[in-house]
N, C-alpha and C positions, 0 to 999 in steps of 0.2 A: 347754594354752591355755584361757583363759576362754571360757565359753559366749558365742556371738555372738547378739545379739538385733537384728533389723532392725525399725525403726519407720517407718511410712509415713503421712504426713498433714501436718497444719497446723503452721506455726510463725508465731506472731503477736507483735506488741507488745501487751501488756495495759495497759489504762487502767482503774483501779478507783477509783470514787468512793464513799466511805463517809460517811453523814450523821452529824451530831452529835446530831440530835433526830429527831422523827417527820417523815416525808416530807410536804411540801406540794406538791401538783400545780400545774403552770403557774407556778412561782415559783423563785427562786434559793434553794437550800438550803445553809446553812453545812455544811461538812464538810472532809474532806481527800482528796486525789487521789494515788494511787500509780501510777507507771509502771514496768513491768517487762517481762520476757520470758515469753511464754506460747505458746499453741497446744496442743491436746490431745496430738498426737504428740510435739511438742517437750517438753512437760511430762513425759510418760511416759519419754521418752529421758533427760531430765535426772535424774528420780528414780532410774532404774536405774543411770545413771552414778555417782550419789552412793552407790549400794549396791555399787559396784565391779564392775558388769557391763560387758562390752564391747558397746557399742552403736553402731549406725550409723543415721542418720536420712536418709530420703528425703523431701525437701520441695522447694518452690519458693520461692526468695528473690526478692523484687521488686527492681527496679533503682533504688530510692530509698534514702534514708538509713537507713530502718528495716531494709531488706534487708541492708545491710552490717553494721549493728549485730547483727542476729540471727545472721548467718553467723559473725561473729567471736566472739560470745558462746558459740555452740555449741562452737566449737573450744576456747575457754577452759575449758569444762566437760568436755572430753575426750569430746565427741560427734563421731563420725566423720561428716563430711558430704560425702565425696568423690563419692557417688552422687546428691547433690542438684544443683540447677541454679539459676543466677541468670538471670532473664529481665528484661532492661532495660526492656521495654515494659509490664511489669506492676507494679502497686503491691503492696506487702507486706501481709500479713494484719494486721488490727487487731481486737482484741476490747475492747469498751467495756462496762463493767457499773456499775450503781448498787446499792450495798448499803445496807440500813437501818442504824440506829445499833447494832443487835445483830450486824452483820456478815453478815446474810442477804441474798441477792440479791433486788432488786425487779424489775429489768429488765436486759437486756443486748442488745447488737447485735454481730454477728460479721461482719466483712468478709473473706471467705475466697475471693474470686473467683480468686485465683492458683492455687488447687488444681484448677481446671478443666484446667490444663496437665498434670496427672497422669492420663494416658490409658493404655489398654491398650498402645498402641505405645510410650509412654514407659517403662512398666514392663518391657515385653518386652526392651528394649535393656539392661536391668539385671538380667534374670531369673537369669543365671548366678550373679551375686554374691548376689542376694537368696536364692537357694536353697542357698547355702552356710551359711545361718543355722541355728541350732538352734531358734529361735522367731521368728515374724513377728507383728508387731502393726500394726494399721491403725486409723485413725479414719475416720468417715464424712464428713469434710470432703472426701475424694476422692469421685468420682462413682460411680454405680451400676455403670457399665461397668468401671471400674477395680477395684471390689470383686469383681465377677464374675470378672474376670481372675485375681485373687489366689485366689479359691475354686477355680478350675479349674487353676491352674498352680503353686501353692505346694506344696513338698515337705516343709516343716516345719509344725508345729502353728501354726494361724492364730488370733489373738485379735483381736477387733474391739470398739471402743468406739463406742457409739451417738451420742454427742455432744449431740444435741438431738432433740426430738420430730419435727421436720421432717426432719432428715438421717437419723435412724435408719431411716426407711422404705427408704433405699437398700440397706441390707444385707438386709432382708427381701425386697425385690423381687429383688435379685441372687440370693439363695438359691432363690427360686421359679423363676427363669429359668435357673439354672445347670445344665450337663450333669452336674456333680458337686455335688449339693446337700448339702454337709457343711461344717460349721464347728466347729472345736474348742471355741472359747469366745466367748460374746457377753456383754458387760456393758452393761446399761441401767439408768437410774434408773426409778422407778415410773411417772412421767409418760410417759416414752418407751415403756416396755413396754406400757402400756395403749393408747397411741396406735397402735402398729404392729400390735397384735394385735386391736384392737377388742373387748377384753374388759373386765371390770369388777373383776378381782382379780389380784394378782400370781401366784397359784397357777394360774389359768386362762391367764394370759399366758405363764408358763413352759412349760406343757404345749403351748400353741400353737407356741412356738418350737422345742421338741423335735420336734414333728410335722413341721416343715419342714427339719430337718437339723442343728439346733444340738445339740452333745453336752453342753456345760456352760453353764448359764445362771446369771448373777449379776444379781439385780435389787436395786439399792441402795434403801434405804427411809428415807434421811435419819437422823433421830434414832432411828428404830426399827431400824436396823441393816441387814442384808442377807438376802435369801432366795436360796438356792442350790438348783439342781435339775439332775439328770441322769436317765438312765433307771432308775437303781437307788436313788438317795438324794435326799431333800429335807431341807434344814436352814434354820433361821432363826437367825442369830447377832445378838445385841443389839449396838448401837453401843457403842464404848468411850467413857467420859466424857472429853470433850475439854478440860476446864478452861474457860478463857475462849475463846470463839470469836472469832477476830480477823477471819477472812475465809473464806468458803466456796468461793471460786474455786480450782479445782485439786484439790479433795478427791476428785472422781470419777476424775480422771486418776491421782492418787496411788493410789487403790484398785486400779485395774487394774495399775499398776506393781507394787504389792505382791503381787498374784496371780501375775503373771508371774515375779517374783523367787522366790516360793515354789515354783513349778514348776521353776525352775533348781536348787533345792536338794532336789528329789525329794519335796516335800511332796505328799501325796495330797489329792484333792478329797474333802470340801468344806473341809478345814482350811486350804486355800489362802486362803479368804475371811478368815480371822483375820489373815493378813498384810496383806490388803487393808485391813481395818479399822484396823490399826495405822498403815498409811501414810496413810490418810485422816485419822486423828486428828492426825498430824503436820502435814498441810496446813492443817487448821483452826486450828492454833495459830501460823500464820505470816501475816504481811501480804503474802507473796509467793505466787505460784501453786505454787511448789516450795519446801518447807522445806529450807534448806541443812543442817539438823541431822537429817534423816531417818535417817541411818545410826546415830545414837545410839539410835534407837528400835527399828530392825529388826535391826541387826547384833549 
């Protein structure tokens, strides 16, 4: 039977606006707007499903139109959502970003309040099935207490995506408070890594994260690639040339999906990062948060 990967966190509707020309503040800017399916956890699950992994997503669907669309789309993509829940009183997650004419993000707003319903109690009711997984992945759209619960109760290797500079503090705080301060893998971008460690370089940041219990650290560096660190090795891999960058939304999610996929194939650290870079490259070449052709690149 295929490896089972459980992903816990946000499922959103993505609204991405890309400008035709240079951004003009406080004005209406010509451009085009794409609407699609996103959320860090959902994106990771979708990428892995496209790579023929067996995935189950634990999330909260709102009781609005978006919640129904997200639920049905996950099923269409062969993402198991039987452990997720629809809460009629909550609105679904929405992620809104503005990209410059080169496809790079200028600003974004994420409404993920529904994730507050993912509590330790909510997770504990599903712990038996969660711990049947071979790998567990979570994003920091879920709260600090929920992350701490996963740190202390997960029996499979746990991978966490930092999501943003603000939310990434949740995993660091959870590690510092946990009775079992150990995390298999943490993936952050450079801004997130410096923010949560109060350091000035990614080398210092990675060491700081190792010191609080992270075994494998991946710090993505945008066009400069990725820095990887554990107790024995440190490596910097250059980014792969993406060709024309269409959209940067989802590249970090794809990176972690690629890393998890590499683990399922027995690839050793730090070569797992190369799969992450290939997946991120695929995301950059798509106008969607998940490139539907990712399998053509990684498989």
